[in-house]
TORRO-302786 format. One record per residue: residue in three letters; x, y, z of N, C-alpha, C, O in turn. Coordinates in steps of 0.2 Angstrom, whole numbers. Last residue first. Example, Ala and Ser with C-alpha at 12.3 -4.5 7.8 and 13.67 -1.06 7.14 Angstrom:
[rec SER,[64,-11,35],[68,-5,36],[64,0,39],[67,6,40]],
[rec ALA,[66,-28,39],[62,-22,39],[66,-16,39],[71,-17,42]],
//
This chain:
[rec ALA,[1321,-39,636],[1324,-42,641],[1322,-46,644],[1326,-49,648]],
[rec LYS,[1316,-34,620],[1314,-37,628],[1317,-41,631],[1316,-47,630]],
[rec PRO,[1326,-22,613],[1324,-31,613],[1323,-31,620],[1326,-28,624]],
[rec LYS,[1320,-8,609],[1322,-10,614],[1320,-17,611],[1315,-19,607]],
[rec ARG,[1320,-2,590],[1317,-5,596],[1320,-6,599],[1326,-6,596]],
[rec PHE,[1334,5,582],[1331,8,587],[1324,4,590],[1322,8,595]],
[rec ILE,[1332,-6,569],[1337,-4,572],[1334,1,579],[1332,-4,583]],
[rec ALA,[1316,-5,567],[1320,-11,569],[1327,-12,571],[1330,-17,573]],
[rec PHE,[1316,9,562],[1309,4,570],[1318,-2,570],[1323,-1,573]],
[rec VAL,[1326,8,550],[1327,10,560],[1324,8,560],[1326,3,558]],
[rec GLU,[1318,-2,544],[1324,-4,545],[1325,0,549],[1324,-3,555]],
[rec VAL,[1305,7,538],[1304,-4,548],[1311,-4,546],[1312,-9,550]],
[rec GLY,[1311,14,533],[1307,16,540],[1307,11,544],[1309,10,549]],
[rec LEU,[1313,6,522],[1319,11,526],[1316,10,532],[1318,6,536]],
[rec GLY,[1299,3,518],[1306,-2,519],[1311,0,525],[1313,-4,530]],
[rec ILE,[1296,13,515],[1290,11,518],[1297,9,523],[1300,11,528]],
[rec ILE,[1303,19,503],[1305,21,508],[1300,17,515],[1301,19,521]],
[rec ILE,[1298,7,494],[1304,8,498],[1309,13,503],[1315,13,506]],
[rec LEU,[1287,11,496],[1287,5,496],[1294,2,497],[1295,-3,499]],
[rec LEU,[1285,22,481],[1286,23,493],[1284,15,499],[1280,14,503]],
[rec PRO,[1294,19,475],[1296,23,482],[1294,23,488],[1296,24,494]],
[rec ALA,[1280,9,468],[1289,9,470],[1295,13,477],[1298,11,481]],
[rec ILE,[1275,19,468],[1271,15,475],[1277,9,474],[1278,6,479]],
[rec THR,[1275,33,456],[1272,34,463],[1273,23,468],[1268,23,472]],
[rec ILE,[1281,25,447],[1285,34,450],[1282,32,459],[1284,31,465]],
[rec ARG,[1281,13,445],[1286,12,445],[1288,23,449],[1293,26,451]],
[rec ARG,[1266,14,446],[1268,8,448],[1275,9,449],[1277,7,454]],
[rec ALA,[1261,23,435],[1261,24,443],[1262,19,445],[1257,18,447]],
[rec SER,[1275,23,422],[1264,22,425],[1266,22,433],[1271,21,436]],
[rec TYR,[1283,30,414],[1283,31,418],[1273,32,420],[1269,36,420]],
[rec VAL,[1287,19,403],[1291,20,408],[1291,24,413],[1295,25,417]],
[rec GLU,[1272,11,398],[1279,11,405],[1285,14,405],[1289,11,409]],
[rec ASN,[1267,25,390],[1267,24,400],[1268,18,402],[1266,17,408]],
[rec GLN,[1281,31,383],[1277,34,391],[1271,30,394],[1270,30,400]],
[rec ASN,[1290,20,375],[1286,19,375],[1281,23,380],[1277,19,382]],
[rec PHE,[1299,23,362],[1298,28,371],[1292,25,369],[1289,25,363]],
[rec GLU,[1313,17,346],[1303,18,351],[1305,23,360],[1311,24,362]],
[rec ALA,[1324,11,347],[1323,18,344],[1316,18,347],[1317,21,353]],
[rec PRO,[1327,-1,352],[1329,4,358],[1328,11,353],[1331,16,354]],
[rec ASN,[1311,-15,355],[1315,-9,347],[1316,-4,352],[1312,-3,356]],
[rec SER,[1307,-19,365],[1310,-25,359],[1316,-18,357],[1322,-17,357]],
[rec SER,[1311,-8,380],[1306,-7,374],[1310,-18,371],[1314,-22,374]],
[rec LYS,[1310,-11,400],[1314,-12,393],[1311,-11,386],[1307,-16,385]],
[rec GLY,[1302,-10,410],[1304,-5,404],[1309,-2,400],[1310,3,397]],
[rec GLY,[1310,-15,424],[1309,-14,418],[1307,-8,416],[1309,-2,419]],
[rec ALA,[1308,-9,444],[1313,-12,437],[1309,-14,430],[1303,-14,431]],
[rec MET,[1299,-9,454],[1305,0,452],[1306,-8,443],[1303,-9,437]],
[rec LEU,[1296,-21,460],[1295,-15,456],[1297,-9,451],[1296,-6,445]],
[rec MET,[1309,-22,463],[1307,-29,457],[1303,-23,454],[1304,-21,448]],
[rec MET,[1309,-10,473],[1315,-10,465],[1314,-14,462],[1317,-13,456]],
[rec GLY,[1300,-17,482],[1300,-13,477],[1305,-9,474],[1303,-4,471]],
[rec LEU,[1305,-30,488],[1298,-26,483],[1297,-21,479],[1294,-20,474]],
[rec ALA,[1314,-24,496],[1318,-26,486],[1309,-29,482],[1308,-30,477]],
[rec ILE,[1311,-18,505],[1312,-15,500],[1314,-16,493],[1314,-13,488]],
[rec ILE,[1303,-29,508],[1298,-22,508],[1304,-20,502],[1302,-19,496]],
[rec ALA,[1316,-36,513],[1310,-41,511],[1303,-32,505],[1301,-32,499]],
[rec VAL,[1322,-27,521],[1323,-30,519],[1318,-31,512],[1318,-28,507]],
[rec GLY,[1308,-26,534],[1310,-25,530],[1312,-24,521],[1309,-23,516]],
[rec VAL,[1307,-41,538],[1305,-38,533],[1305,-34,529],[1304,-36,523]],
[rec LEU,[1325,-42,545],[1321,-47,538],[1316,-44,534],[1318,-42,528]],
[rec MET,[1320,-33,553],[1325,-31,551],[1324,-35,543],[1323,-32,537]],
[rec TRP,[1313,-41,562],[1311,-33,560],[1315,-32,552],[1312,-31,547]],
[rec MET,[1322,-49,565],[1313,-48,562],[1313,-42,555],[1314,-41,549]],
[rec PHE,[1329,-45,571],[1332,-49,566],[1327,-47,562],[1328,-44,557]],
[rec ASN,[1320,-40,582],[1323,-34,579],[1325,-37,572],[1325,-33,567]],
[rec GLU,[1317,-51,590],[1312,-49,584],[1314,-43,578],[1312,-42,572]],
[rec LYS,[1333,-58,594],[1328,-58,589],[1324,-54,586],[1325,-51,580]],
[rec GLY,[1341,-38,598],[1339,-48,597],[1332,-50,592],[1328,-47,589]],
[rec LEU,[1358,-33,598],[1350,-32,595],[1349,-37,598],[1354,-41,600]],
[rec VAL,[1370,-36,604],[1364,-29,605],[1355,-26,606],[1351,-23,609]],
[rec LEU,[1372,-47,611],[1372,-45,607],[1364,-43,608],[1359,-44,610]],
[rec ASN,[1376,-55,622],[1383,-52,621],[1380,-47,614],[1383,-42,612]],
[rec SER,[1363,-63,631],[1365,-60,627],[1372,-55,628],[1373,-51,633]],
[rec SER,[1360,-70,650],[1359,-63,643],[1364,-62,641],[1369,-60,644]],
[rec SER,[1364,-79,654],[1359,-77,655],[1354,-75,650],[1349,-76,647]],
[rec SER,[1381,-86,651],[1377,-84,654],[1366,-82,654],[1363,-88,654]],
[rec LYS,[1390,-100,651],[1384,-97,648],[1380,-95,653],[1377,-98,657]],
[rec LYS,[1407,-100,656],[1401,-100,657],[1395,-96,653],[1394,-90,653]],
[rec ALA,[1419,-112,649],[1413,-104,646],[1410,-105,647],[1407,-110,644]],
[rec THR,[1430,-118,655],[1427,-119,654],[1423,-112,652],[1426,-107,654]],
[rec ILE,[1447,-124,657],[1444,-118,655],[1438,-116,654],[1439,-111,653]],
[rec VAL,[1460,-137,666],[1451,-137,661],[1446,-132,660],[1440,-133,662]],
[rec LYS,[1473,-138,669],[1466,-136,669],[1461,-136,661],[1461,-136,655]],
[rec LYS,[1485,-153,667],[1480,-145,667],[1474,-144,668],[1469,-148,669]],
[rec GLU,[1498,-158,680],[1489,-154,676],[1488,-150,673],[1490,-144,675]],
[rec SER,[1513,-160,676],[1507,-158,680],[1502,-160,673],[1502,-162,667]],
[rec MET,[1517,-178,679],[1518,-177,676],[1514,-169,678],[1511,-170,683]],
//
């Protein structure tokens, strides 16, 4: 009978991933901020389609706060991608 050699892969101390755990945590924070901005921007539907409520559509929440949150979330995503993982 021939002997079969079992090849085992050695676990290296360093991971092959480009991004570390902290990078992924920052990315989750960025996604949560973007999702919050999208939720704040949603809505404004009137029960009567012939009726236009200017205060709901052009509120400060929808035209100022929500877009700023989305831009901040995108900035956090860029930060998470370019941040060097700790060695």
